[in-house]
C-alpha positions in Angstrom: 46.7 338.0 -63.9 47.2 336.5 -61.1 44.9 338.7 -59.5 42.2 337.8 -61.6 43.3 333.7 -60.8 43.3 334.5 -57.2 40.0 335.5 -57.6 38.7 332.7 -58.9 40.0 330.5 -56.4 39.0 332.3 -53.7 35.5 331.9 -55.7 35.7 328.2 -56.0 36.8 327.7 -52.4 33.7 329.7 -51.3 31.6 327.6 -53.3 33.2 324.4 -52.3 32.4 325.4 -48.8 28.7 326.1 -49.3 28.7 322.9 -51.2 30.1 320.7 -47.9 27.8 322.6 -45.7 25.0 322.0 -47.9 25.6 318.1 -48.3 26.4 318.2 -44.3 23.2 319.8 -43.6 21.2 317.1 -45.6 23.1 314.7 -43.9 21.9 315.6 -40.8 18.0 316.3 -41.6 17.7 312.9 -43.3 19.4 311.2 -39.9 17.0 313.6 -37.7 13.9 312.3 -39.8 14.8 308.7 -39.4 15.2 309.2 -35.9 12.5 310.5 -35.4 10.6 307.7 -37.1 12.2 304.9 -34.9 11.0 307.5 -31.7 7.3 307.7 -33.0 5.2 305.2 -30.8 3.9 301.8 -33.0 0.5 301.0 -32.9 -0.1 298.0 -31.0 -1.5 294.6 -32.6 -5.1 294.3 -31.4 -5.6 292.0 -28.6 -8.3 290.0 -28.0 -9.5 288.4 -24.6 -11.7 285.6 -24.3 -13.3 284.0 -21.5 -16.5 281.5 -21.1 -19.8 282.5 -18.9 -22.1 279.4 -18.1 -23.7 279.6 -21.6 -21.8 282.3 -23.6 -18.5 283.3 -24.5 -17.6 286.9 -23.8 -15.1 288.3 -26.1 -13.2 292.0 -26.2 -10.8 293.5 -28.7 -8.6 296.2 -27.3 -6.1 298.6 -29.5 -4.7 300.2 -26.6 -1.3 299.8 -25.2 -2.4 298.6 -21.7 -5.6 297.2 -20.5 -6.2 296.6 -16.7 -8.4 293.3 -16.0 -10.6 293.0 -12.8 -13.7 293.0 -10.5 -13.5 296.9 -10.5 -16.1 298.3 -13.0 -13.3 300.9 -13.9 -11.4 298.1 -15.5 -10.8 298.0 -19.0 -11.7 294.6 -18.8 -14.2 294.4 -15.8 -15.1 290.5 -14.8 -17.7 290.1 -11.7 -16.6 287.3 -10.3 -15.6 286.6 -6.8 -12.1 285.1 -7.5 -11.1 288.1 -9.1 -9.6 291.0 -7.6 -10.6 294.3 -7.9 -7.6 295.2 -10.0 -6.3 291.7 -10.9 -4.0 292.1 -13.3 -2.4 294.5 -16.1 -1.7 293.8 -19.7 0.2 295.9 -22.0 2.6 296.4 -25.1 6.5 297.0 -24.6 9.4 295.9 -27.0 7.3 295.3 -29.3 5.1 292.1 -27.7 2.4 291.9 -25.0 3.3 291.5 -21.7 1.0 290.3 -18.6 1.7 291.0 -14.8 0.1 290.1 -11.8 -1.3 293.1 -10.0 -0.7 291.8 -6.6 -4.4 289.6 -6.7 -5.3 287.4 -3.8 -5.6 284.4 -5.9 -3.1 285.2 -8.1 -2.7 285.2 -12.2 -1.4 282.2 -14.0 0.5 282.0 -17.9 -0.5 278.6 -19.0 -0.8 277.3 -15.7 2.5 279.1 -14.7 2.3 281.8 -11.6 2.7 285.0 -12.8 5.5 286.5 -10.5 6.9 288.4 -12.9 5.9 290.2 -16.1 6.1 287.8 -18.5 5.2 288.0 -22.3 2.2 286.3 -24.0 1.6 285.3 -27.2 -2.1 284.1 -29.5 -3.4 281.3 -28.4 -2.0 281.7 -24.7 -4.1 281.1 -21.3 -4.3 283.8 -18.9 -6.2 282.9 -15.4 -7.5 285.3 -13.4 -8.6 284.1 -9.9 -10.9 281.2 -11.4 -11.4 282.6 -15.0 -9.6 281.3 -17.6 -8.8 283.9 -20.5 -8.0 282.9 -23.9 -5.7 285.4 -25.9 -5.7 286.1 -29.6 -3.3 288.7 -31.0 -3.7 290.3 -34.3 -6.5 288.6 -35.1 -10.3 289.1 -36.1 -12.8 287.8 -33.6 
């Protein structure tokens, strides 16, 4: 009789051990999935740049996380204006915000008439000046 009880206790112990292992693995799997979702890069909100030409307003909408502004045709937003450097400014999406950075341009970059000496956060309605060209910013809005 004691042999049967011992066998039942061993079986219960094995079931408890496997149950604990299954619970621990399920918990680890859920945590791994949650961490993976936190690391997935989020799509930045659309950013639209507007600037006034002689008789029209030019605009361009971006859904990419980095935008180069300058006179060089290879820039994402090319501006044919002599006061704009070839590689003038850089807009990028980091930490859930859009930022502007001057690329050591000749005539400087300003954000709402304040010089951009280090990367600064930009918001919808801000104005970025590259040389003599004023860019109006709209974030997450339709053109």
